[in-house]
C-alpha positions as CSV (number, residue, x, y, z in Angstrom):
1,M,31.2,-133.7,4.8
2,F,29.5,-133.7,7.7
3,Y,30.0,-136.9,8.7
4,K,33.4,-136.7,7.6
5,F,34.4,-134.0,10.0
6,N,32.4,-135.7,12.7
7,L,29.9,-132.6,12.6
8,A,26.1,-132.8,13.2
9,A,24.3,-131.7,10.0
10,E,22.4,-129.3,12.2
11,A,25.4,-127.0,12.5
12,Y,24.6,-125.5,9.6
13,L,21.2,-124.7,9.9
14,D,21.1,-123.3,12.8
15,K,22.6,-119.6,13.0
16,S,24.6,-119.6,16.3
17,L,26.6,-123.1,15.5
18,R,26.9,-121.8,12.1
19,Q,29.3,-119.2,13.4
20,A,31.7,-121.7,14.8
21,L,31.9,-123.7,11.8
22,S,35.0,-122.4,9.9
23,A,35.4,-120.2,6.7
24,R,36.8,-122.4,5.0
25,F,34.6,-125.1,6.3
26,T,32.0,-123.4,4.6
27,G,33.0,-122.4,1.8
28,A,34.0,-126.4,0.8
29,L,30.4,-126.6,2.1
30,A,28.6,-124.3,-1.0
31,E,31.2,-125.5,-3.6
32,N,30.0,-128.9,-3.1
33,Y,26.1,-127.9,-3.0
34,I,26.6,-125.9,-6.4
35,M,28.5,-128.7,-8.1
36,Q,25.8,-130.8,-7.2
37,A,23.1,-128.7,-8.4
38,L,25.3,-128.5,-11.6
39,T,25.7,-132.2,-12.1
40,A,21.9,-132.7,-11.3
41,N,21.0,-130.9,-14.3
42,S,23.4,-132.5,-16.7
43,L,25.9,-129.9,-16.9
44,Q,29.5,-130.9,-16.8
45,P,31.6,-128.2,-15.2
46,F,35.6,-127.8,-15.2
47,Y,38.0,-126.0,-12.8
48,W,40.3,-123.6,-14.1
49,T,43.8,-122.6,-12.3
50,Q,46.4,-120.3,-13.6
51,G,49.6,-122.1,-13.5
52,N,50.9,-124.3,-11.1
53,T,49.5,-122.0,-8.1
54,S,46.5,-121.8,-6.6
55,Q,46.9,-117.7,-6.7
56,Y,44.2,-117.2,-9.4
57,E,41.1,-120.1,-9.6
58,V,37.6,-120.3,-10.6
59,E,35.8,-123.1,-9.1
60,F,33.5,-124.0,-12.0
61,V,33.8,-123.4,-16.0
62,L,30.9,-124.7,-18.3
63,Q,31.6,-124.6,-21.8
64,T,29.1,-123.8,-24.5
65,R,27.8,-125.5,-27.4
66,H,30.1,-123.2,-29.7
67,G,33.2,-123.3,-27.5
68,G,32.5,-120.4,-25.5
69,L,33.2,-120.0,-21.4
70,V,30.9,-119.5,-18.6
71,P,33.2,-119.1,-15.2
72,I,30.8,-119.6,-12.0
73,E,32.7,-118.6,-8.7
74,V,31.3,-119.6,-5.7
75,K,31.2,-117.2,-2.2
76,S,29.9,-118.7,1.1
77,G,29.5,-115.4,2.7
78,R,28.5,-111.8,1.6
79,N,32.1,-110.9,0.6
80,V,32.0,-111.5,-2.9
81,S,34.9,-109.8,-4.2
82,S,37.3,-111.8,-6.9
83,A,40.3,-111.7,-8.5
84,S,40.2,-115.0,-9.8
85,L,36.9,-114.5,-11.3
86,R,37.6,-111.1,-13.2
87,N,40.8,-112.4,-14.4
88,F,39.4,-115.4,-15.5
89,V,36.9,-113.0,-17.6
90,D,39.8,-110.8,-19.1
91,K,41.8,-113.6,-20.3
92,S,39.0,-116.2,-21.6
93,K,37.2,-113.4,-23.3
94,A,33.6,-114.7,-21.5
95,P,30.4,-113.0,-22.2
96,Y,29.7,-113.0,-19.1
97,A,30.0,-115.2,-15.2
98,I,28.2,-116.4,-12.5
99,R,28.4,-115.6,-8.7
100,F,26.7,-117.8,-6.1
101,S,27.2,-116.1,-2.9
102,S,24.6,-115.3,0.3
103,K,23.8,-111.7,-1.5
104,N,20.7,-111.3,-3.7
105,I,20.3,-111.5,-7.2
106,G,21.7,-108.8,-8.9
107,Y,23.7,-108.4,-12.2
108,E,26.8,-105.8,-12.6
109,G,29.9,-105.4,-14.7
110,G,29.2,-108.7,-16.7
111,I,28.4,-110.5,-13.5
112,L,25.1,-112.6,-12.8
113,S,25.0,-112.7,-8.6
114,L,22.3,-115.2,-7.3
115,P,21.8,-116.8,-4.3
116,L,23.0,-119.6,-3.0
117,Y,19.8,-121.2,-2.7
118,A,19.0,-120.8,-6.2
119,A,21.5,-123.2,-7.6
120,Y,19.0,-126.0,-8.2
121,L,17.7,-123.6,-11.0
122,C,20.8,-124.3,-12.8
123,G,18.4,-126.0,-15.3
124,I,16.7,-123.3,-16.0
125,L,19.3,-120.9,-16.2
126,R,21.0,-122.6,-18.5
127,R,18.5,-121.8,-21.1
128,R,17.6,-118.5,-19.7
129,T,20.8,-116.9,-19.8
130,V,23.0,-118.0,-22.7
131,A,22.5,-116.9,-26.0
132,D,20.3,-118.9,-28.7
133,N,21.7,-121.4,-30.0
134,D,24.7,-121.1,-27.8
135,G,23.4,-123.3,-24.6
136,L,25.6,-125.1,-22.7
137,I,27.1,-128.9,-23.3
138,R,25.4,-131.4,-21.4
139,Q,26.5,-134.8,-20.8
């Protein structure tokens, strides 16, 4: 991604340079990072949007063996409000949702919040957060 935009990778690692990157770029970078972690753990994510607009979208949706859905929202910053995630949970009756962001670990209102750096633990997350006999579908 950095190559595509002719940027040095250090731009994201250096806090003063990172602030110069657009929010849209850092959001795309965070989503790409989570996608890599999911696929590296043999999880098959899907994308959801309501209708033909992107007004409501959820970056990733995982399906359990029994047809249940687990939405995953990705936020690159500390502002984690998401009408899309709430809308999806309400419509799909998902038992819980996962949100990756720069915030610390937490659980509130059916949303498991995890820091972006914890994405590499998706394989463990799959075994620990999904009810027995309802593990996520692997590729």
